MIDOSE-1310 file (N, C-alpha, C; in nm, 2 decimals, decimal comma, always signed):
residues 278
mpft	+0,09/-0,11/+0,00/+0,00/+0,01/+0,00/+0,08/+0,11/+0,01; +0,05/+0,22/-0,10/+0,16/+0,33/-0,10/+0,13/+0,43/+0,01; +0,23/+0,47/+0,09/+0,25/+0,56/+0,22/+0,36/+0,66/+0,21; +0,32/+0,77/+0,19/+0,43/+0,87/+0,15/+0,43/+0,99/+0,22
vrfw	+0,55/+1,06/+0,28/+0,53/+1,17/+0,33/+0,61/+1,29/+0,26; +0,54/+1,41/+0,20/+0,59/+1,51/+0,15/+0,60/+1,63/+0,20; +0,70/+1,72/+0,23/+0,69/+1,82/+0,29/+0,68/+1,94/+0,19; +0,61/+2,04/+0,23/+0,56/+2,13/+0,14/+0,61/+2,29/+0,24
gvrg	+0,64/+2,29/+0,37/+0,67/+2,39/+0,46/+0,79/+2,31/+0,58; +0,88/+2,36/+0,61/+0,97/+2,28/+0,70/+1,03/+2,40/+0,81; +1,01/+2,52/+0,79/+1,08/+2,64/+0,85/+0,98/+2,66/+0,99; +1,02/+2,72/+1,08/+0,98/+2,77/+1,20/+0,96/+2,90/+1,23
sipa	+0,84/+2,93/+1,29/+0,79/+3,07/+1,31/+0,80/+3,20/+1,22; +0,84/+3,22/+1,13/+0,82/+3,27/+1,04/+0,90/+3,24/+0,88; +0,79/+3,24/+0,76/+0,85/+3,22/+0,68/+1,02/+3,30/+0,64; +1,10/+3,22/+0,56/+1,23/+3,28/+0,54/+1,26/+3,24/+0,41
pgpq	+1,20/+3,32/+0,29/+1,25/+3,27/+0,17/+1,39/+3,35/+0,15; +1,42/+3,33/+0,01/+1,55/+3,40/-0,05/+1,68/+3,28/-0,04; +1,74/+3,36/-0,12/+1,87/+3,26/-0,18/+1,97/+3,19/-0,09; +1,92/+3,25/+0,06/+2,01/+3,16/+0,17/+1,97/+3,05/+0,22
trry	+1,83/+3,02/+0,20/+1,76/+2,89/+0,22/+1,70/+2,84/+0,11; +1,75/+2,86/-0,01/+1,67/+2,79/-0,12/+1,67/+2,64/-0,12; +1,81/+2,58/-0,09/+1,79/+2,42/-0,08/+1,69/+2,37/+0,05; +1,70/+2,41/+0,19/+1,60/+2,38/+0,23/+1,47/+2,40/+0,24
ggnt	+1,46/+2,53/+0,19/+1,31/+2,58/+0,21/+1,30/+2,69/+0,30; +1,20/+2,80/+0,25/+1,20/+2,91/+0,36/+1,02/+2,89/+0,40; +0,93/+2,80/+0,39/+0,80/+2,81/+0,42/+0,78/+2,75/+0,54; +0,67/+2,80/+0,62/+0,65/+2,74/+0,73/+0,57/+2,60/+0,72
pcve	+0,52/+2,53/+0,84/+0,48/+2,38/+0,85/+0,38/+2,36/+0,78; +0,40/+2,26/+0,67/+0,30/+2,16/+0,63/+0,32/+2,07/+0,58; +0,24/+1,95/+0,61/+0,31/+1,81/+0,57/+0,21/+1,72/+0,52; +0,23/+1,68/+0,40/+0,12/+1,62/+0,31/+0,16/+1,44/+0,30
ircg	+0,07/+1,38/+0,40/+0,10/+1,22/+0,39/-0,05/+1,13/+0,33; +0,01/+1,04/+0,24/-0,09/+0,98/+0,16/-0,07/+0,84/+0,24; -0,19/+0,81/+0,26/-0,20/+0,65/+0,29/-0,30/+0,58/+0,21; -0,23/+0,49/+0,11/-0,30/+0,43/+0,02/-0,38/+0,56/-0,06
dell	-0,51/+0,55/-0,09/-0,63/+0,69/-0,11/-0,63/+0,78/-0,05; -0,58/+0,77/+0,05/-0,63/+0,88/+0,18/-0,53/+1,02/+0,17; -0,58/+1,14/+0,17/-0,50/+1,24/+0,17/-0,50/+1,29/+0,34; -0,40/+1,31/+0,39/-0,37/+1,36/+0,54/-0,31/+1,52/+0,54
ifdl	-0,35/+1,57/+0,59/-0,27/+1,73/+0,58/-0,22/+1,76/+0,72; -0,10/+1,75/+0,76/-0,08/+1,83/+0,88/+0,02/+1,97/+0,91; -0,08/+2,06/+0,92/-0,07/+2,19/+0,97/-0,09/+2,30/+0,81; -0,11/+2,43/+0,83/-0,15/+2,51/+0,67/-0,04/+2,61/+0,73
gsga	+0,07/+2,62/+0,75/+0,16/+2,71/+0,76/+0,17/+2,77/+0,60; +0,30/+2,85/+0,60/+0,27/+2,91/+0,46/+0,30/+2,82/+0,31; +0,36/+2,69/+0,37/+0,38/+2,58/+0,26/+0,26/+2,52/+0,21; +0,14/+2,51/+0,28/+0,01/+2,50/+0,25/-0,02/+2,58/+0,12
rslg	+0,00/+2,69/+0,07/-0,05/+2,75/-0,06/+0,02/+2,69/-0,17; +0,14/+2,64/-0,17/+0,18/+2,53/-0,28/+0,11/+2,40/-0,27; +0,11/+2,35/-0,19/+0,03/+2,24/-0,19/-0,11/+2,25/-0,26; -0,20/+2,35/-0,18/-0,32/+2,37/-0,25/-0,30/+2,37/-0,41
dsll	-0,20/+2,46/-0,46/-0,20/+2,48/-0,59/-0,17/+2,35/-0,66; -0,07/+2,23/-0,60/-0,06/+2,11/-0,69/-0,16/+2,03/-0,67; -0,26/+2,03/-0,55/-0,35/+1,94/-0,54/-0,47/+2,01/-0,69; -0,47/+2,10/-0,69/-0,58/+2,14/-0,80/-0,51/+2,13/-0,92
aagg	-0,37/+2,18/-0,95/-0,30/+2,12/-1,08/-0,34/+1,99/-1,15; -0,32/+1,90/-1,01/-0,34/+1,74/-1,06/-0,49/+1,72/-1,12; -0,57/+1,80/-1,14/-0,71/+1,77/-1,19/-0,75/+1,64/-1,14; -0,85/+1,59/-1,23/-0,93/+1,45/-1,18/-1,05/+1,44/-1,11
epvr	-1,03/+1,42/-0,98/-1,13/+1,38/-0,90/-1,15/+1,51/-0,77; -1,23/+1,57/-0,75/-1,23/+1,69/-0,61/-1,13/+1,64/-0,53; -1,09/+1,74/-0,45/-0,98/+1,73/-0,34/-1,08/+1,68/-0,24; -1,02/+1,60/-0,15/-1,13/+1,53/-0,06/-0,97/+1,47/+0,03
gnif	-1,00/+1,52/+0,18/-0,90/+1,46/+0,27/-0,91/+1,49/+0,39; -0,83/+1,49/+0,49/-0,87/+1,56/+0,62/-0,73/+1,65/+0,67; -0,74/+1,75/+0,73/-0,63/+1,82/+0,77/-0,66/+1,85/+0,93; -0,50/+1,82/+0,96/-0,47/+1,81/+1,11/-0,39/+1,91/+1,17
ithy	-0,43/+1,99/+1,25/-0,38/+2,10/+1,31/-0,34/+2,05/+1,45; -0,19/+2,13/+1,49/-0,13/+2,07/+1,59/-0,16/+2,19/+1,70; -0,17/+2,29/+1,68/-0,20/+2,42/+1,74/-0,19/+2,56/+1,67; -0,21/+2,66/+1,73/-0,29/+2,78/+1,64/-0,16/+2,90/+1,63
hydh	-0,08/+2,87/+1,64/+0,02/+2,97/+1,68/+0,05/+3,01/+1,49; +0,07/+3,13/+1,46/+0,03/+3,17/+1,32/+0,12/+3,11/+1,23; +0,23/+3,09/+1,27/+0,29/+2,99/+1,17/+0,26/+2,87/+1,11; +0,15/+2,80/+1,19/+0,09/+2,67/+1,14/-0,05/+2,69/+1,09
lqgl	-0,07/+2,83/+1,08/-0,19/+2,90/+1,02/-0,22/+2,97/+0,88; -0,08/+3,04/+0,84/-0,08/+3,14/+0,79/-0,11/+3,11/+0,64; -0,08/+2,99/+0,62/-0,13/+2,94/+0,46/-0,28/+2,92/+0,43; -0,38/+2,90/+0,56/-0,54/+2,87/+0,55/-0,59/+2,96/+0,43
pffa	-0,60/+3,09/+0,47/-0,67/+3,19/+0,34/-0,61/+3,13/+0,18; -0,48/+3,08/+0,18/-0,41/+3,08/+0,05/-0,40/+2,97/+0,01; -0,51/+2,85/+0,08/-0,51/+2,74/+0,02/-0,62/+2,72/-0,11; -0,59/+2,73/-0,23/-0,68/+2,71/-0,31/-0,79/+2,63/-0,31
pifv	-0,76/+2,50/-0,27/-0,92/+2,40/-0,29/-1,01/+2,41/-0,18; -1,00/+2,53/-0,08/-1,10/+2,53/+0,02/-1,19/+2,66/-0,06; -1,16/+2,73/-0,18/-1,29/+2,79/-0,23/-1,32/+2,74/-0,34; -1,29/+2,59/-0,40/-1,36/+2,51/-0,46/-1,49/+2,45/-0,41
pste	-1,60/+2,45/-0,46/-1,73/+2,41/-0,40/-1,73/+2,24/-0,42; -1,62/+2,21/-0,50/-1,66/+2,04/-0,50/-1,55/+1,98/-0,38; -1,45/+2,05/-0,33/-1,32/+2,04/-0,23/-1,43/+1,98/-0,11; -1,38/+1,86/-0,06/-1,49/+1,82/+0,07/-1,33/+1,76/+0,20
ltin	-1,34/+1,84/+0,27/-1,24/+1,86/+0,38/-1,29/+1,85/+0,55; -1,21/+1,75/+0,63/-1,24/+1,78/+0,74/-1,13/+1,84/+0,82; -1,13/+1,92/+0,89/-1,05/+1,98/+0,97/-1,03/+1,97/+1,13; -0,95/+1,89/+1,15/-0,92/+1,81/+1,30/-0,81/+1,89/+1,37
gpar	-0,86/+1,96/+1,50/-0,78/+2,01/+1,56/-0,80/+2,01/+1,72; -0,75/+2,07/+1,81/-0,77/+2,07/+1,96/-0,88/+2,19/+2,00; -0,98/+2,18/+2,09/-1,03/+2,28/+2,12/-0,94/+2,34/+2,26; -0,98/+2,50/+2,22/-0,87/+2,56/+2,36/-0,97/+2,65/+2,41
ngrt	-0,95/+2,68/+2,55/-0,95/+2,77/+2,63/-1,15/+2,80/+2,60; -1,21/+2,70/+2,56/-1,35/+2,69/+2,57/-1,43/+2,73/+2,39; -1,30/+2,73/+2,35/-1,34/+2,77/+2,16/-1,31/+2,67/+2,11; -1,40/+2,62/+2,01/-1,38/+2,50/+1,91/-1,27/+2,50/+1,82
trei	-1,26/+2,45/+1,74/-1,17/+2,44/+1,62/-1,19/+2,52/+1,54; -1,34/+2,54/+1,48/-1,39/+2,64/+1,40/-1,42/+2,78/+1,42; -1,44/+2,79/+1,58/-1,42/+2,93/+1,59/-1,27/+2,97/+1,61; -1,16/+2,93/+1,67/-1,03/+2,98/+1,65/-1,01/+2,98/+1,49
lggq	-1,00/+2,92/+1,40/-0,94/+2,93/+1,27/-1,06/+3,03/+1,23; -1,17/+3,04/+1,23/-1,21/+3,18/+1,19/-1,18/+3,30/+1,25; -1,13/+3,26/+1,38/-1,11/+3,41/+1,44/-0,99/+3,46/+1,39; -0,90/+3,41/+1,31/-0,80/+3,47/+1,26/-0,80/+3,56/+1,12
mvpp	-0,93/+3,51/+1,05/-0,99/+3,55/+0,95/-1,07/+3,67/+0,96; -1,05/+3,77/+1,04/-1,16/+3,90/+1,06/-1,10/+4,05/+1,05; -1,16/+4,12/+1,04/-1,11/+4,24/+1,05/-1,07/+4,30/+1,17; -0,98/+4,37/+1,20/-0,87/+4,43/+1,11/-0,75/+4,36/+1,07
yfpv	-0,72/+4,23/+1,14/-0,61/+4,10/+1,09/-0,63/+4,07/+0,94; -0,76/+4,04/+0,87/-0,77/+4,02/+0,77/-0,87/+4,06/+0,66; -0,86/+4,10/+0,55/-0,97/+4,15/+0,47/-1,11/+4,08/+0,46; -1,13/+3,97/+0,44/-1,23/+3,87/+0,41/-1,24/+3,75/+0,55
taed	-1,37/+3,70/+0,58/-1,36/+3,61/+0,66/-1,37/+3,49/+0,59; -1,36/+3,37/+0,69/-1,40/+3,27/+0,63/-1,51/+3,22/+0,59; -1,63/+3,25/+0,67/-1,75/+3,22/+0,67/-1,82/+3,30/+0,51; -1,73/+3,39/+0,47/-1,80/+3,45/+0,37/-1,73/+3,40/+0,23
tfra	-1,60/+3,33/+0,25/-1,53/+3,31/+0,13/-1,53/+3,17/+0,11; -1,51/+3,09/+0,22/-1,46/+2,97/+0,19/-1,60/+2,88/+0,15; -1,60/+2,81/+0,02/-1,67/+2,73/-0,05/-1,69/+2,56/-0,06; -1,59/+2,54/-0,01/-1,58/+2,42/+0,00/-1,67/+2,34/+0,11
klty	-1,69/+2,21/+0,11/-1,79/+2,12/+0,19/-1,68/+2,09/+0,31; -1,70/+2,22/+0,41/-1,61/+2,18/+0,56/-1,68/+2,10/+0,66; -1,60/+2,02/+0,72/-1,63/+1,99/+0,85/-1,53/+2,00/+0,96; -1,59/+2,06/+1,05/-1,49/+2,10/+1,18/-1,47/+1,96/+1,29
rdlp	-1,38/+1,90/+1,34/-1,38/+1,79/+1,43/-1,29/+1,86/+1,53; -1,35/+1,87/+1,68/-1,21/+1,85/+1,76/-1,17/+1,75/+1,83; -1,05/+1,71/+1,88/-0,99/+1,61/+1,89/-1,04/+1,59/+2,07; -1,07/+1,52/+2,09/-1,07/+1,44/+2,23/-0,93/+1,38/+2,28
eges	-0,88/+1,44/+2,36/-0,75/+1,39/+2,44/-0,79/+1,20/+2,45; -0,69/+1,16/+2,41/-0,68/+1,01/+2,42/-0,73/+0,91/+2,33; -0,79/+1,00/+2,22/-0,87/+0,91/+2,13/-0,81/+0,88/+2,03; -0,83/+0,84/+1,88/-0,80/+0,79/+1,79/-0,92/+0,81/+1,69
lqig	-0,84/+0,80/+1,53/-0,95/+0,81/+1,42/-0,89/+0,68/+1,33; -0,98/+0,63/+1,26/-0,96/+0,53/+1,14/-1,04/+0,60/+1,01; -0,94/+0,63/+0,94/-0,94/+0,69/+0,78/-0,90/+0,63/+0,69; -0,99/+0,53/+0,63/-0,97/+0,47/+0,58/-0,83/+0,33/+0,59
pakv	-0,74/+0,32/+0,52/-0,63/+0,22/+0,59/-0,57/+0,31/+0,71; -0,58/+0,42/+0,72/-0,49/+0,50/+0,80/-0,55/+0,51/+0,98; -0,46/+0,49/+1,04/-0,48/+0,49/+1,19/-0,43/+0,62/+1,25; -0,50/+0,70/+1,29/-0,42/+0,85/+1,37/-0,47/+0,87/+1,52
rwle	-0,35/+0,86/+1,58/-0,35/+0,90/+1,72/-0,28/+1,05/+1,76; -0,35/+1,09/+1,86/-0,26/+1,23/+1,87/-0,22/+1,22/+2,04; -0,13/+1,33/+2,08/-0,09/+1,29/+2,22/-0,07/+1,47/+2,22; -0,08/+1,51/+2,38/-0,06/+1,64/+2,40/+0,11/+1,66/+2,42
lhhp	+0,19/+1,79/+2,38/+0,31/+1,83/+2,40/+0,31/+1,96/+2,46; +0,46/+1,93/+2,49/+0,49/+2,05/+2,58/+0,52/+2,18/+2,49; +0,44/+2,27/+2,49/+0,43/+2,38/+2,41/+0,36/+2,48/+2,47; +0,37/+2,63/+2,48/+0,30/+2,72/+2,53/+0,17/+2,73/+2,46
ggnl	+0,05/+2,72/+2,53/-0,06/+2,75/+2,48/-0,13/+2,58/+2,42; -0,03/+2,50/+2,46/-0,08/+2,31/+2,43/-0,04/+2,31/+2,28; -0,04/+2,18/+2,21/+0,00/+2,16/+2,12/+0,02/+2,00/+2,09; -0,05/+1,96/+1,98/-0,10/+1,80/+1,96/+0,03/+1,74/+1,85
gyrv	+0,09/+1,62/+1,90/+0,18/+1,55/+1,83/+0,08/+1,43/+1,76; +0,12/+1,38/+1,64/+0,05/+1,28/+1,58/+0,10/+1,16/+1,51; +0,07/+1,04/+1,54/+0,09/+0,95/+1,49/+0,04/+0,88/+1,39; +0,08/+0,83/+1,27/-0,04/+0,78/+1,17/+0,03/+0,66/+1,16
ecgg	-0,04/+0,56/+1,15/-0,01/+0,40/+1,09/-0,10/+0,36/+0,98; -0,01/+0,30/+0,90/-0,03/+0,24/+0,78/+0,02/+0,14/+0,72; -0,06/+0,04/+0,71/-0,02/-0,09/+0,64/+0,10/-0,16/+0,73; +0,13/-0,13/+0,85/+0,20/-0,20/+0,93/+0,33/-0,08/+0,95
rsvv	+0,35/+0,04/+0,92/+0,44/+0,14/+0,92/+0,38/+0,27/+0,97; +0,47/+0,33/+1,03/+0,46/+0,48/+1,11/+0,52/+0,60/+1,10; +0,47/+0,70/+1,13/+0,52/+0,83/+1,12/+0,45/+0,91/+1,23; +0,55/+0,97/+1,28/+0,49/+1,05/+1,40/+0,55/+1,20/+1,40
yatd	+0,45/+1,27/+1,41/+0,48/+1,43/+1,36/+0,49/+1,50/+1,51; +0,59/+1,54/+1,53/+0,58/+1,59/+1,66/+0,69/+1,71/+1,66; +0,64/+1,83/+1,62/+0,70/+1,96/+1,59/+0,65/+2,04/+1,70; +0,72/+2,14/+1,76/+0,67/+2,26/+1,83/+0,69/+2,18/+1,97
vehg	+0,76/+2,11/+2,03/+0,78/+2,05/+2,12/+0,91/+2,11/+2,19; +0,91/+2,14/+2,32/+1,03/+2,19/+2,42/+1,05/+2,03/+2,51; +1,19/+1,99/+2,52/+1,22/+1,90/+2,59/+1,23/+1,98/+2,74; +1,25/+1,84/+2,85/+1,26/+1,89/+2,97/+1,16/+1,89/+3,04
seld	+1,06/+1,85/+3,00/+0,92/+1,81/+3,09/+0,86/+1,72/+3,15; +0,79/+1,65/+3,22/+0,73/+1,55/+3,23/+0,64/+1,51/+3,15; +0,64/+1,56/+3,03/+0,58/+1,51/+2,89/+0,64/+1,41/+2,81; +0,74/+1,42/+2,83/+0,86/+1,36/+2,75/+0,86/+1,21/+2,75
sglf	+0,84/+1,16/+2,85/+0,86/+1,00/+2,85/+0,72/+0,98/+2,77; +0,60/+1,06/+2,79/+0,49/+1,03/+2,71/+0,50/+1,00/+2,58; +0,57/+1,12/+2,52/+0,61/+1,13/+2,39/+0,67/+1,01/+2,34; +0,80/+0,98/+2,43/+0,87/+0,86/+2,36/+0,78/+0,76/+2,36
efsr	+0,70/+0,71/+2,45/+0,63/+0,59/+2,43/+0,52/+0,60/+2,32; +0,50/+0,71/+2,28/+0,39/+0,73/+2,17/+0,46/+0,75/+2,07; +0,58/+0,73/+2,05/+0,68/+0,74/+1,93/+0,73/+0,61/+1,91; +0,70/+0,52/+2,02/+0,82/+0,39/+2,02/+0,82/+0,33/+1,89
gadl	+0,94/+0,28/+1,83/+0,93/+0,18/+1,72/+0,89/+0,26/+1,60; +0,85/+0,39/+1,58/+0,79/+0,47/+1,47/+0,90/+0,43/+1,35; +0,89/+0,43/+1,21/+0,97/+0,44/+1,11/+1,01/+0,56/+1,07; +0,95/+0,67/+1,11/+0,98/+0,81/+1,11/+0,95/+0,89/+1,20
liyd	+1,03/+0,97/+1,29/+1,00/+1,07/+1,35/+1,06/+1,19/+1,34; +0,94/+1,30/+1,28/+0,94/+1,42/+1,23/+0,97/+1,51/+1,40; +1,05/+1,58/+1,41/+1,09/+1,60/+1,54/+1,14/+1,78/+1,50; +1,07/+1,82/+1,63/+1,14/+2,00/+1,64/+1,27/+2,00/+1,69
smyt	+1,36/+2,01/+1,59/+1,50/+2,06/+1,63/+1,56/+2,19/+1,58; +1,51/+2,28/+1,62/+1,52/+2,41/+1,61/+1,65/+2,50/+1,63; +1,68/+2,45/+1,76/+1,80/+2,49/+1,81/+1,92/+2,41/+1,78; +2,02/+2,46/+1,85/+2,16/+2,41/+1,92/+2,15/+2,41/+2,06
edey	+2,20/+2,35/+2,13/+2,21/+2,39/+2,30/+2,26/+2,51/+2,34; +2,39/+2,56/+2,28/+2,44/+2,66/+2,28/+2,31/+2,80/+2,25; +2,22/+2,78/+2,18/+2,12/+2,84/+2,14/+2,05/+2,86/+2,24; +1,99/+2,74/+2,29/+1,88/+2,73/+2,36/+1,91/+2,76/+2,52
hgra	+2,03/+2,74/+2,54/+2,05/+2,81/+2,68/+2,12/+2,93/+2,72; +2,15/+3,02/+2,60/+2,18/+3,15/+2,57/+2,32/+3,16/+2,58; +2,40/+3,05/+2,54/+2,58/+3,06/+2,52/+2,58/+3,14/+2,38; +2,49/+3,12/+2,30/+2,49/+3,21/+2,17/+2,37/+3,27/+2,13
gpar	+2,37/+3,41/+2,18/+2,27/+3,52/+2,17/+2,15/+3,45/+2,30; +2,06/+3,53/+2,27/+1,91/+3,50/+2,38/+1,92/+3,36/+2,44; +1,93/+3,32/+2,54/+1,83/+3,19/+2,55/+1,70/+3,19/+2,53; +1,67/+3,08/+2,49/+1,56/+3,05/+2,41/+1,47/+2,94/+2,51
tgwg	+1,50/+2,91/+2,65/+1,41/+2,84/+2,73/+1,28/+2,89/+2,76; +1,18/+2,79/+2,73/+1,03/+2,86/+2,74/+0,98/+2,88/+2,62; +1,05/+2,88/+2,52/+0,99/+2,93/+2,39/+0,94/+2,81/+2,30; +0,93/+2,71/+2,38/+0,83/+2,60/+2,31/+0,90/+2,50/+2,22
hstw	+1,07/+2,50/+2,20/+1,10/+2,45/+2,09/+1,23/+2,36/+2,17; +1,26/+2,27/+2,08/+1,36/+2,17/+2,10/+1,50/+2,19/+2,04; +1,61/+2,08/+2,06/+1,75/+2,13/+2,01/+1,77/+1,99/+1,93; +1,87/+2,01/+1,84/+1,94/+1,89/+1,75/+1,96/+1,76/+1,87
qaav	+2,03/+1,83/+1,98/+2,05/+1,72/+2,07/+1,96/+1,63/+2,14; +1,85/+1,71/+2,18/+1,73/+1,65/+2,25/+1,65/+1,57/+2,10; +1,64/+1,64/+2,01/+1,59/+1,50/+1,91/+1,66/+1,42/+1,88; +1,79/+1,39/+1,89/+1,89/+1,29/+1,90/+1,81/+1,18/+2,02
aaan	+1,81/+1,25/+2,13/+1,78/+1,17/+2,22/+1,64/+1,11/+2,22; +1,53/+1,19/+2,19/+1,42/+1,13/+2,17/+1,40/+1,04/+2,09; +1,48/+1,01/+2,00/+1,46/+0,90/+1,88/+1,55/+0,80/+1,90; +1,64/+0,80/+2,01/+1,69/+0,70/+2,08/+1,62/+0,67/+2,16
askv	+1,56/+0,71/+2,27/+1,48/+0,68/+2,38/+1,32/+0,59/+2,33; +1,30/+0,63/+2,21/+1,18/+0,58/+2,13/+1,23/+0,47/+2,00; +1,36/+0,42/+2,00/+1,39/+0,35/+1,95/+1,31/+0,35/+1,79; +1,32/+0,48/+1,70/+1,26/+0,50/+1,61/+1,38/+0,45/+1,49
ktlv	+1,34/+0,42/+1,37/+1,40/+0,38/+1,25/+1,47/+0,50/+1,21; +1,43/+0,63/+1,18/+1,46/+0,75/+1,10/+1,43/+0,87/+1,17; +1,52/+0,97/+1,20/+1,47/+1,08/+1,24/+1,45/+1,18/+1,14; +1,41/+1,26/+1,13/+1,37/+1,40/+1,04/+1,36/+1,48/+1,11
lfhh	+1,50/+1,62/+1,08/+1,50/+1,72/+1,17/+1,40/+1,85/+1,09; +1,34/+1,89/+1,19/+1,20/+1,96/+1,13/+1,18/+2,10/+1,21; +1,13/+2,20/+1,16/+1,08/+2,35/+1,20/+1,23/+2,43/+1,22; +1,29/+2,42/+1,12/+1,42/+2,47/+1,14/+1,41/+2,62/+1,13
dpgr	+1,53/+2,68/+1,25/+1,49/+2,82/+1,27/+1,52/+2,90/+1,15; +1,46/+3,01/+1,14/+1,40/+3,10/+1,05/+1,60/+3,16/+0,99; +1,66/+3,18/+1,11/+1,79/+3,21/+1,06/+1,89/+3,12/+1,03; +1,87/+3,02/+1,02/+1,98/+2,92/+0,99/+1,97/+2,90/+0,84
ddas	+2,07/+2,93/+0,78/+2,09/+2,94/+0,60/+2,13/+2,79/+0,59; +2,14/+2,75/+0,47/+2,15/+2,65/+0,41/+2,31/+2,58/+0,46; +2,38/+2,67/+0,45/+2,51/+2,62/+0,47/+2,50/+2,55/+0,63; +2,47/+2,66/+0,71/+2,45/+2,62/+0,84/+2,38/+2,49/+0,90
mdrl	+2,25/+2,45/+0,80/+2,17/+2,34/+0,81/+2,27/+2,25/+0,76; +2,36/+2,25/+0,70/+2,42/+2,15/+0,66/+2,54/+2,08/+0,74; +2,57/+2,22/+0,84/+2,67/+2,17/+0,95/+2,59/+2,12/+1,06; +2,44/+2,14/+1,06/+2,36/+2,10/+1,19/+2,36/+1,93/+1,13
lrqv	+2,36/+1,90/+1,04/+2,26/+1,79/+1,02/+2,43/+1,68/+1,00; +2,53/+1,75/+0,98/+2,66/+1,67/+0,99/+2,71/+1,62/+1,12; +2,67/+1,72/+1,24/+2,66/+1,71/+1,38/+2,55/+1,59/+1,42; +2,46/+1,59/+1,36/+2,34/+1,49/+1,41/+2,40/+1,36/+1,35
rkhr	+2,43/+1,35/+1,23/+2,46/+1,20/+1,20/+2,62/+1,17/+1,27; +2,67/+1,23/+1,33/+2,78/+1,17/+1,42/+2,70/+1,05/+1,52; +2,58/+1,11/+1,57/+2,49/+1,01/+1,67/+2,40/+0,94/+1,61; +2,29/+1,00/+1,48/+2,23/+0,92/+1,41/+2,25/+0,92/+1,27
peai	+2,34/+0,83/+1,20/+2,36/+0,86/+1,10/+2,27/+0,85/+0,96; +2,15/+0,77/+0,99/+2,03/+0,77/+0,90/+1,96/+0,92/+0,92; +1,98/+1,00/+1,02/+1,89/+1,14/+1,01/+1,89/+1,23/+0,90; +1,78/+1,26/+0,88/+1,74/+1,34/+0,76/+1,70/+1,47/+0,78
aake	+1,76/+1,60/+0,72/+1,68/+1,73/+0,76/+1,58/+1,77/+0,66; +1,47/+1,79/+0,69/+1,36/+1,80/+0,61/+1,39/+1,91/+0,52; +1,35/+1,89/+0,41/+1,33/+1,99/+0,28/+1,20/+1,99/+0,22; +1,20/+2,15/+0,15/+1,06/+2,17/+0,09/+1,08/+2,02/-0,05
smvl	+0,95/+1,98/-0,09/+0,94/+1,94/-0,19/+1,02/+1,76/-0,20; +1,08/+1,73/-0,04/+1,14/+1,59/-0,01/+1,00/+1,51/+0,00; +1,01/+1,40/-0,06/+0,93/+1,30/-0,01/+1,02/+1,17/+0,02; +0,91/+1,12/+0,13/+1,04/+0,98/+0,19/+0,88/+0,91/+0,19
ep	+0,95/+0,76/+0,21/+0,85/+0,65/+0,21/+0,88/+0,56/+0,35; +0,83/+0,59/+0,46/+0,84/+0,51/+0,62/+0,89/+0,37/+0,56
């Protein structure tokens, strides 16, 4: 059964386009997973614009699938108003995400497209057939051959990590997680034995602790050293570095990956347009 992971946005916090990030990419998080005929989209950062254009350019059947939102920080949502299939009446999408502070997924997503922050509202402009689903803690979804589970991670305001199982293989998407909390052991168990672990590796230890610039502790992100430790503790097959710092150019990413591969030779740094088969 086909099971693929394609990266449309790999950068964290803010888009970082330009010649210095051309090889790894400058768009914020958006990952497409295909399990058989099922389309699963994780996050709608600025990379979602290119994904949407690609889906429509493919032609054929109307776009149908499930979108899973990890959390509602803007770098994970800024592609939503520019995701072309959502304006096409034949599109059918279920948008899944966590309810937060008494507000549903629908209310939160609609709340980012209101004046004075945005010129048009979701209610007035979205034409697709949309279903919104809040994800209760500790449950799972069966979507065709794909089983999707989720887990709360350590990040300001809350954040969900996801595990997708398809045909005996598995991918864990754990972006925007800060290591060093009591939630670590739960994440390691959640990720155990996964074929791919897509993990937040935004900082180096020197950056995180303030030995190189301002300290980043409490900002909700991890280091490549913690990513290696998570992969080891979870006994995953392949570690995929993700949520790259917007200030880290291609040459710096190459150096970081070389450091990681001294500990995990199979490790991969996610790049836009990269396709992986777990």
